[in-house]
N, C-alpha and C positions, 0 to 999 in steps of 0.2 A: 731170326734163327736163334734157337736156344743154345746156351753154353753147355759144355760137357760138365758132368758131375766130377768131383775130385777123383773118384775111382776110374771113371771113363778117361779122364785126362791122363792119369798115370798109366793106364793100360795102353792108350794111344801112343804115349811117348816111349814106352818100353818094349812094345811088341813090333815085330817086323823090322825091316831095314830101311826106314825112311831117312833120306838125306835131308839135313837141315840147311837152311839158308842163313848164313851169319852176316849181319851188317855191322861194319865198323866205320870209323871215321878216318879218312886220309886227307890231311890238310883241310879239314872242314867239309869234305865231300863224302857222300856215302860210298862205301865200298862193300860189295856183297859177294860172298863166295860160298859154294856148297861145302859142307863139312859132315864128317861122321861125328856122332855124339853118343854119349851114354848119359842117361838120366837116373839119378839115385833117389829121387823123391824130393830132394832139396836143391841139388846143384846139377848143372849140365857139365859134363867132362868132354873135352875136345883135345885130340892130339894133333898138333901141327908140326911144321918144320920151322926152325928158328929164322930162316931167311924168307919165309912166306910173308906176303904183304899183310895179310890179316893179323899175323903174329906181331909184326912191327907196329901195326896200327894200335893193337891192344896195349902194347908197351907204352905208346905215346898218349893214349886216351882210352880209359877203361870202359867207356859207355858202348853198349852193344845192343843189338836187336836181333832176335832169333825167331825164325819162322819154321815150324814143322807142319807139313800139310799132307793131305791125301789128295792126289790129283785125279782120282776117278770117282764117279758118283757112287754113293752119297759123299759129298765133299766134307772134309773136316780140316780145321786149322787151329793151331796153337801159336799165339804171338807172345813173345817174351821180351820185355825191356829189362836190361840187367847190367851188371858190372862184371867184367872179365879180368882175369889176371893170370899171368904165367906163374905156375907154382913149382915147376921143375924143368930143368933142361938136361937131366941125367937119366939114363935108362936104369930104373930100379925094378926090383921084382914086382912091385905093385903095378907099375906102368906096363910091364910085360904082360901081366895077367889081364889088365884092362885092354891092352892092344890085342891080345888073343881073343877076348870076348868080342871086341869090335870087328876084328877081321873075320871071325866066324859069322857074325851077324850080317856083315855087308858083302863079304866075298864068298863065304861058304867053305873055305879051306885055309890052311895056314901058310901057303906058299908066299903070299905077299908079305906076311909078317917076318918070315925068315930073312927075306931080302931087306926089309925095312929096318930091322934092328941094327944093321951095319951103319946107319946114318943117324945124325943128331935128331932130337925131338924136342918139342915144347909141349908140356902138359898144361892145359888151360882149364880153369874153373870159371863157369859163368853162373853168377849168383842172381837169380831173378829178383827184381824189385817189384814188378807187377806183371800180370799175365791176363790175357783174355783168350777165350776159346770160342769156337764157332762150328756149327754143324748144320747141314741142310736137313730140314725135315719135310719141306714142301716148296714148290715154286708156284706163283708168288704166294704170300708176301714174304719179304725178307725184312726183318726188324730194322735193318739199317736204312730202309727207305723212310721210316717214321721216327726212329729214335737213334741216339748215338750209341756207339759200342760201349759196353760196360767193361771197365778195367777193374781187376781185383788185386789187392796187395798179394804178393807172393808169400 
């Protein structure tokens, strides 16, 4: 299966309300959770809750794996190995603006955000180290039957 072009990858990551799957490490074991994200072309931005397990995991070990995929045909997937860190735990205007964009993207109205702003947050950046993309063009063949996946530096 061919990879996405950089423009296709950027469009895929910024359009629609795809839920990402974020993998972190908890005591050496994989821990995967669905997250809302925002992609700015260089970083993934995630807003979590300070007591959420994935936030605690990131504070303990910054290695992460993010998957954004399209679950209906034709399938598309972006895999990201990266390093995440909590950059803020204070509600600032920039986080309120990002929260507004995410809430509109994922919910369609601001009711959730108004309630959410009463509680603490953790703003996380995920910096990609390397990425690979995949899309279906035909069945079969799938390139991964005959060659290994290609990873590209981010």
